[in-house]
PAMARNU-168260 format. One line per field, with one value per residue (C-alpha): residue number from 1; x, y, z. Coordinates in steps of 0.1 Angstrom, whole numbers. Layout:
k	(NUM|...)
x	(X|...)
y	(Y|...)
z	(Z|...)
% end
This chain:
k	(1|2|3|4|5|6|7|8|9|10|11|12|13|14|15|16|17|18|19|20|21|22|23|24|25|26|27|28|29|30|31|32|33|34|35|36|37|38|39|40|41|42|43|44|45|46|47|48|49|50|51|52|53|54|55|56|57|58|59|60|61|62|63|64|65|66|67|68|69|70|71|72|73|74|75|76|77|78|79|80|81|82|83|84|85|86|87|88|89|90|91|92|93|94|95|96|97|98|99|100|101|102|103|104|105|106|107|108|109|110|111|112|113|114|115|116|117|118|119|120|121|122|123|124|125|126|127|128|129|130|131|132|133|134|135|136|137|138|139|140|141|142|143|144|145|146|147|148|149|150|151|152|153|154|155|156|157|158|159|160|161|162|163|164|165|166|167|168|169|170|171|172|173|174|175|176|177|178|179|180|181|182|183|184|185|186|187|188|189|190|191|192|193|194|195|196|197|198|199|200|201|202|203|204|205|206|207|208|209|210|211|212|213|214|215|216|217|218|219|220|221|222|223|224|225|226|227|228|229|230|231|232|233|234|235|236|237|238|239|240|241|242|243|244|245|246|247|248|249|250|251|252|253|254|255|256|257|258|259|260|261|262|263|264|265|266|267|268|269|270|271|272|273|274|275|276|277|278|279)
x	(-219|-246|-241|-248|-266|-260|-282|-273|-281|-252|-228|-202|-205|-184|-156|-160|-126|-108|-75|-55|-61|-51|-77|-104|-95|-95|-126|-146|-135|-145|-177|-189|-199|-195|-159|-152|-166|-144|-114|-119|-128|-99|-72|-79|-58|-78|-76|-97|-121|-131|-149|-168|-202|-191|-227|-234|-206|-217|-200|-198|-200|-168|-180|-200|-166|-140|-130|-94|-108|-122|-88|-77|-109|-95|-94|-127|-145|-168|-190|-194|-211|-189|-201|-227|-201|-176|-203|-215|-181|-168|-200|-198|-223|-227|-226|-204|-169|-153|-128|-106|-89|-61|-49|-11|0|36|68|83|68|65|68|41|14|10|5|-20|-40|-40|-52|-81|-91|-89|-112|-137|-138|-140|-170|-187|-182|-195|-226|-232|-224|-206|-169|-164|-134|-115|-94|-67|-58|-33|-33|1|13|48|77|97|84|71|101|92|75|43|36|39|65|87|82|86|110|101|113|93|80|64|42|11|11|19|-7|3|-11|0|-10|-22|-7|-18|13|-4|27|41|10|10|-12|-31|-43|-56|-93|-126|-152|-141|-137|-116|-93|-90|-79|-54|-39|-36|-20|5|13|4|41|53|60|41|8|-10|-2|-16|-46|-60|-74|-89|-107|-119|-134|-149|-166|-183|-200|-205|-228|-212|-237|-227|-189|-184|-175|-153|-134|-128|-113|-91|-80|-69|-51|-32|-24|-11|11|23|52|45|7|-4|-38|-40|-31|-54|-83|-77|-78|-109|-128|-119|-142|-166|-177|-176|-154|-151|-182|-179|-167|-158|-125|-111|-121|-105|-73|-72|-77|-48|-26|-34|-26)
y	(-352|-338|-332|-298|-310|-274|-260|-222|-222|-245|-227|-204|-167|-155|-136|-151|-156|-147|-131|-128|-119|-154|-170|-146|-157|-194|-192|-173|-200|-230|-216|-220|-257|-257|-243|-269|-297|-287|-285|-321|-335|-322|-319|-347|-379|-401|-432|-412|-395|-427|-439|-405|-392|-356|-345|-351|-329|-307|-286|-299|-274|-278|-257|-289|-307|-287|-250|-260|-266|-230|-215|-222|-210|-217|-255|-271|-302|-317|-348|-368|-401|-431|-452|-479|-505|-496|-494|-529|-546|-533|-534|-499|-487|-453|-442|-411|-402|-369|-349|-328|-299|-281|-250|-244|-208|-209|-199|-232|-267|-279|-313|-307|-306|-343|-342|-314|-333|-364|-344|-331|-365|-381|-353|-360|-395|-389|-365|-393|-418|-393|-389|-426|-421|-446|-439|-428|-427|-392|-382|-357|-333|-304|-275|-260|-225|-222|-205|-236|-272|-295|-314|-325|-357|-367|-397|-406|-434|-408|-385|-412|-439|-474|-510|-527|-554|-526|-511|-532|-520|-482|-458|-447|-418|-402|-366|-360|-325|-302|-277|-248|-227|-255|-263|-263|-236|-260|-280|-248|-257|-255|-229|-193|-183|-213|-203|-169|-184|-206|-176|-155|-183|-192|-157|-135|-128|-124|-90|-100|-109|-86|-107|-138|-122|-101|-130|-148|-116|-113|-148|-142|-109|-129|-151|-129|-97|-64|-64|-99|-94|-66|-89|-111|-80|-67|-100|-100|-64|-71|-101|-85|-54|-75|-100|-83|-59|-43|-42|-13|3|23|-5|-29|-4|1|-37|-42|-13|-25|-54|-43|-7|-10|2|-11|-6|25|13|-22|-38|-31|5|10|-7|16|47|36|30|66|81)
z	(315|293|256|242|210|197|223|226|263|269|244|261|256|226|246|280|295|263|271|240|203|194|217|203|167|174|196|170|143|164|176|140|139|101|104|132|110|80|103|114|80|62|89|115|108|83|106|131|107|89|121|129|117|115|108|144|157|187|213|249|277|297|326|336|340|357|360|350|313|314|320|284|267|233|242|229|236|209|209|177|170|160|130|136|124|151|177|169|164|199|218|228|255|237|201|205|214|224|206|229|208|225|208|214|204|219|203|215|220|256|269|297|268|270|308|304|279|299|330|310|297|331|347|319|328|365|359|339|367|394|373|366|329|306|298|261|239|240|210|220|191|194|169|171|159|171|154|151|143|171|183|219|228|211|232|268|260|244|275|301|286|299|289|262|286|308|281|288|323|318|302|268|248|216|203|169|160|133|128|111|107|82|64|26|13|-9|22|40|28|45|54|45|82|87|57|72|106|89|69|99|120|93|80|109|119|83|66|35|54|32|1|18|35|7|-15|16|26|-8|-7|27|15|-11|16|45|44|59|88|98|93|119|149|127|113|148|157|126|130|167|158|129|149|178|160|127|128|94|86|104|111|79|56|74|72|35|28|49|35|0|6|34|38|76|105|141|163|185|219|207|217|183|184|218|205|175|197|219|188|176|210)
% end
């Protein structure tokens, strides 16, 4: 499987296959390599981060692997180099690993998430074998935004109980889970776009979303010029108007124009959504 090495020709189109406002928000956030790098640096478990060279982080084009990986377009696959010490000590045939990020935006956690991730991982390895490429480590990571805490199985041995004496013969996998809905605000750090995404994911359903969103938008306005902010603002508007029961079109427009003197592009998805809302 070829690595993208940040080659724009292998990058997915911005809105290809995106079906929901949530997918659009996550997709736009993870498309920014700096935002993705901050997400991993500050929120991936430390025992994983310490062995990765995040400066080498790059998107991998999943269309080369399997159409099933394209059905959930918010799911992302990254390549990243492993530290030279680990490569040497383990005798690894390659210097990089894959990070498979699954974005789970359900109101409840689902046991089949483990099976879904395992299926993705196996398909990536099958693709490598079919193309005479070495097998590389694949780290599964779930970013969860459910209403209630994650309470279902995090590992295969929790999902499929087996005797202790069988464990060496039965595959095992444990998911690292970032529960955004229950993050402490002080830990919601990183690139401005990433902080906006965290704020929307955590407070998007809350009546007081405006209180949480205003300072983050102000920070974003200080780093992104109006002509570059249009698409991002469209994505934010669509998300807010789709999930929040209180913050309506008028208040959202007031808050946005307070920091950016821009409106949705005529004919854009946000513009169409606003027109439908007025009707």
